[in-house]
C-alpha positions as CSV (number, residue, x, y, z in Angstrom):
1,M,-1.6,-25.2,9.8
2,K,-1.9,-28.1,7.5
3,L,0.4,-28.7,4.5
4,S,-2.6,-28.5,2.2
5,D,-3.0,-24.9,3.3
6,V,0.5,-23.9,2.3
7,K,0.9,-22.2,-1.1
8,E,4.0,-21.3,-3.1
9,G,4.9,-17.6,-2.4
10,M,2.7,-17.4,0.7
11,K,3.9,-15.2,3.5
12,V,4.3,-17.3,6.7
13,R,5.6,-16.8,10.2
14,V,8.2,-19.4,11.3
15,T,8.0,-20.5,15.0
16,C,10.1,-23.6,15.3
17,R,12.9,-25.2,17.3
18,R,16.3,-25.9,15.8
19,N,19.2,-27.1,18.0
20,G,17.3,-26.3,21.1
21,I,16.6,-22.7,20.1
22,H,13.2,-21.3,19.0
23,S,13.1,-18.8,16.2
24,V,11.1,-15.7,17.2
25,G,8.2,-15.2,14.8
26,T,10.4,-14.7,11.7
27,I,8.3,-13.9,8.6
28,G,9.4,-15.4,5.3
29,T,8.2,-16.6,1.9
30,V,7.4,-20.2,1.0
31,K,9.6,-21.6,-1.8
32,N,10.1,-25.1,-3.3
33,L,6.9,-26.6,-2.0
34,D,7.2,-30.4,-1.8
35,L,3.8,-31.9,-1.1
36,D,5.1,-35.5,-1.2
37,G,8.0,-34.9,1.1
38,N,5.8,-32.8,3.6
39,T,8.4,-30.0,3.5
40,F,8.9,-26.6,2.1
41,R,11.6,-23.9,2.2
42,V,11.0,-20.5,3.9
43,V,13.2,-17.8,2.5
44,V,13.5,-15.1,5.2
45,N,15.9,-12.7,3.3
46,E,16.2,-13.6,-0.4
47,G,19.8,-14.7,-1.0
48,E,20.8,-14.6,2.7
49,T,18.7,-17.0,4.8
50,S,17.0,-20.1,3.5
51,N,15.9,-23.0,5.7
52,W,13.7,-26.1,5.4
53,Y,10.7,-26.5,7.8
54,E,8.1,-29.1,8.4
55,A,4.5,-28.2,7.7
56,N,3.5,-28.2,11.3
57,D,6.3,-25.8,12.2
58,V,4.6,-22.9,10.4
59,E,1.5,-20.7,10.8
60,E,0.2,-18.3,8.3
61,A,1.0,-14.7,9.3
62,M,-0.5,-12.4,6.8
63,N,-4.1,-13.6,6.2
64,K,-5.6,-12.0,9.3
65,K,-4.0,-8.7,8.6
66,E,-5.1,-8.7,5.0
67,T,-8.7,-9.7,5.9
68,M,-8.9,-6.9,8.5
69,E,-7.6,-4.3,5.9
70,K,-10.2,-5.5,3.4
71,L,-13.0,-5.2,6.0
72,K,-12.0,-1.7,6.9
73,R,-12.0,-0.7,3.2
74,D,-15.4,-2.3,2.7
75,I,-16.8,-0.5,5.7
76,E,-15.7,2.8,4.4
77,A,-17.0,2.1,1.0
78,V,-20.4,0.9,2.3
79,E,-20.7,4.0,4.5
80,R,-20.1,6.2,1.5
81,S,-22.6,4.2,-0.5
82,I,-25.3,4.6,2.2
83,V,-24.8,8.4,2.1
84,K,-25.2,8.3,-1.7
85,W,-28.4,6.2,-1.5
86,K,-29.9,8.4,1.2
87,D,-29.4,11.3,-1.1
88,N,-31.0,9.3,-3.9
89,A,-34.0,8.4,-1.7
90,L,-34.6,12.1,-0.7
91,L,-34.4,13.1,-4.4
92,L,-36.8,10.4,-5.5
93,D,-39.2,11.2,-2.6
94,D,-39.3,14.8,-3.9
95,G,-40.0,13.4,-7.4
96,A,-42.9,11.3,-6.0
97,K,-44.4,14.4,-4.4
98,G,-44.1,16.3,-7.6
99,V,-41.3,18.6,-6.5
100,E,-39.2,19.4,-9.5
101,R,-35.4,19.6,-9.2
102,P,-34.3,20.0,-12.8
103,S,-30.6,20.1,-12.1
104,A,-30.6,17.1,-9.8
105,R,-30.4,13.5,-10.9
106,P,-30.1,10.3,-8.8
107,K,-26.7,8.6,-9.0
108,F,-27.2,5.1,-10.3
109,S,-24.0,4.6,-12.4
110,A,-21.1,2.3,-11.4
111,G,-18.8,5.3,-11.6
112,D,-20.7,6.9,-8.7
113,C,-20.5,3.7,-6.5
114,P,-17.6,3.5,-4.0
115,L,-17.9,-0.3,-4.0
116,C,-17.8,-0.6,-7.8
117,N,-14.6,1.5,-7.8
118,L,-13.0,-1.2,-5.6
119,Y,-14.5,-4.3,-7.1
120,N,-16.0,-3.8,-10.6
121,S,-13.7,-5.0,-13.3
122,C,-14.4,-1.8,-15.3
123,F,-12.4,0.0,-12.6
124,N,-10.1,-2.7,-11.4
125,I,-8.6,-4.7,-14.3
126,N,-7.0,-7.2,-11.8
127,N,-10.4,-8.3,-10.5
128,K,-13.1,-10.4,-12.1
129,R,-16.5,-8.8,-12.2
130,C,-17.6,-7.8,-8.6
131,D,-15.4,-10.5,-6.9
132,G,-14.9,-9.6,-3.3
133,C,-17.7,-7.0,-3.2
134,P,-19.7,-7.3,0.0
135,I,-22.9,-6.8,-2.0
136,Q,-22.1,-9.8,-4.2
137,E,-21.2,-11.8,-1.1
138,K,-24.7,-11.1,0.4
139,S,-26.8,-11.4,-2.8
140,G,-24.7,-14.1,-4.5
141,Q,-25.1,-12.2,-7.8
142,S,-22.8,-9.8,-9.7
143,G,-24.0,-6.4,-11.0
144,C,-26.2,-5.8,-7.9
145,N,-28.7,-8.3,-9.2
146,D,-31.2,-9.5,-6.5
147,T,-30.9,-6.3,-4.7
148,P,-33.3,-3.2,-4.4
149,Y,-31.0,-1.4,-6.8
150,V,-32.3,-3.1,-9.9
151,P,-36.1,-2.4,-9.4
152,C,-35.2,1.1,-8.2
153,V,-33.6,1.9,-11.6
154,A,-36.3,0.1,-13.5
155,H,-39.1,2.2,-11.8
156,Y,-37.1,5.4,-12.4
157,R,-36.7,4.6,-16.1
158,D,-40.5,4.0,-16.2
159,D,-41.0,7.4,-14.6
160,D,-42.5,5.8,-11.5
161,M,-41.0,8.0,-8.8
162,S,-43.0,6.4,-6.0
163,G,-41.7,2.9,-6.9
164,A,-38.2,4.2,-7.3
165,A,-38.2,6.0,-4.0
166,K,-39.6,2.9,-2.2
167,H,-36.7,0.8,-3.5
168,A,-34.1,3.5,-2.8
169,H,-35.1,3.3,0.9
170,L,-34.9,-0.5,0.7
171,E,-31.4,-0.1,-0.8
172,V,-30.4,2.0,2.2
173,Q,-31.7,-0.7,4.6
174,F,-29.9,-3.4,2.5
175,L,-26.6,-1.5,2.7
176,E,-27.1,-0.8,6.5
177,D,-27.5,-4.5,7.1
178,I,-24.3,-5.2,5.2
179,L,-22.5,-2.5,7.2
180,K,-23.7,-4.0,10.5
181,D,-22.4,-7.4,9.4
182,L,-19.0,-6.0,8.3
183,R,-18.6,-4.1,11.6
184,S,-19.4,-7.2,13.5
185,R,-16.9,-9.3,11.5
186,L,-14.2,-6.6,12.0
187,S,-14.8,-6.5,15.7
188,K,-14.6,-10.3,15.9
189,K,-11.4,-10.3,13.9
190,E,-9.8,-7.6,16.1
191,Q,-10.7,-9.5,19.2
192,E,-9.3,-12.8,17.7
193,T,-6.1,-10.9,16.6
194,T,-5.6,-9.4,20.1
195,S,-6.1,-12.8,21.8
196,S,-3.9,-14.5,19.2
197,N,-1.1,-11.9,19.4
198,L,-1.0,-12.1,23.2
199,R,-0.8,-15.9,23.0
200,D,1.9,-15.8,20.4
201,W,3.9,-13.2,22.3
202,C,3.7,-15.3,25.5
203,K,4.8,-18.4,23.7
204,M,7.8,-16.5,22.2
205,A,8.6,-15.0,25.6
206,L,8.8,-18.6,27.1
207,S,10.6,-20.2,24.2
208,V,13.2,-17.4,24.0
209,Q,14.4,-18.4,27.5
210,D,16.3,-21.3,25.7
211,A,18.1,-18.8,23.3
212,C,21.8,-18.2,23.2
213,N,21.9,-15.5,20.5
214,L,21.4,-12.1,22.0
215,S,20.9,-10.3,18.7
216,G,18.0,-12.7,17.8
217,V,16.4,-12.0,21.2
218,V,16.7,-8.2,20.5
219,R,15.1,-8.6,17.1
220,G,12.3,-10.7,18.4
221,L,11.6,-8.2,21.2
222,G,11.6,-5.4,18.6
223,R,9.1,-7.2,16.4
224,I,6.8,-7.7,19.4
225,Q,7.1,-4.1,20.4
226,S,6.1,-3.0,16.9
227,E,3.0,-5.3,17.1
228,M,2.1,-3.8,20.4
229,V,2.3,-0.3,19.0
230,D,0.1,-1.4,16.1
231,Q,-2.4,-2.8,18.7
232,G,-2.6,0.7,20.3
233,M,-0.5,0.0,23.5
234,G,1.1,3.0,25.1
235,T,4.8,3.3,26.0
236,D,4.4,2.6,29.7
237,E,2.1,-0.4,29.0
238,R,4.6,-1.9,26.6
239,N,7.6,-1.3,28.8
240,K,6.0,-3.0,31.8
241,H,4.2,-5.8,29.9
242,P,5.0,-9.3,31.2
243,V,6.2,-10.4,27.7
244,T,8.7,-7.5,27.6
245,K,10.0,-8.3,31.1
246,M,10.6,-11.9,30.1
247,F,12.6,-10.8,27.0
248,V,14.6,-8.3,29.1
249,V,15.4,-11.0,31.7
250,K,16.8,-13.2,28.9
251,L,18.9,-10.2,27.7
252,C,20.2,-9.7,31.2
253,C,21.0,-13.4,31.5
254,L,22.9,-13.5,28.1
255,S,24.9,-10.3,28.9
256,G,25.8,-11.3,32.5
257,V,23.7,-8.5,34.2
258,D,22.2,-9.3,37.6
259,Y,18.5,-9.7,37.7
260,T,15.6,-11.1,39.7
261,F,13.5,-13.6,37.8
262,P,9.9,-12.3,37.4
263,S,7.9,-15.3,38.6
264,E,4.6,-13.6,38.3
265,D,5.3,-12.5,34.7
266,Y,6.5,-16.0,33.9
267,K,3.2,-17.5,35.3
268,F,1.2,-14.9,33.2
269,C,3.0,-15.9,30.0
270,L,2.6,-19.6,30.9
271,D,-1.1,-19.2,31.5
272,E,-1.8,-17.2,28.3
273,A,0.3,-19.4,26.1
274,E,-1.8,-22.4,27.1
275,K,-5.1,-20.8,26.3
């Protein structure tokens, strides 16, 4: 992580060495950013712990999680939008065939759009018009311009049901392409996160072997166990994971309990940490 990437108030994970001891993935908030001095302060617990760290000691912790949460929200909203536009297409197909459905109307308004409810400034006062919407990201335009939506509505208003139906089907295809891309990006992020988490866990498991504070080791293990749960690991898998064993070995060492050093688990962590 470069200093230029660090912003005031950013959530970061601290992984650094002080007095021969590595911190174990502590998450804190950037304060007192000093670009000239190449330093900044990370406040872990406001009013309790506050330390200075060099820029290369810190990696951003929250951006991947926030990106994945946004992708999941977008996928759900696009899926709902596809259902809506498939209904619109069927309705307009009937209109093109002369089938009258007096009580049914296609849903074109922003109020009926799951994505507008997330990103349109009419519904989200904290957001500029359409910023972050996957449709805007694909078309490069706000208000669904340069998408099949605009000609679909225009044909409908001109009472051209065939033209409206054609562009409604094109809108479904357009949204399905976006959905495919979002799912691909989420899958890639999940794979990157899984790989990154394992690498980070292994680095921590190795660095914690220099620790002398038992409570810090316990907290570090607890955080990693929570992340393993979030990643979908079962109890037995977490209990017998090489990273867990390396932490337990250190706890045994600090508390004076006899143990056998797990050479294979150490090698596993060493190999993964270097990837």
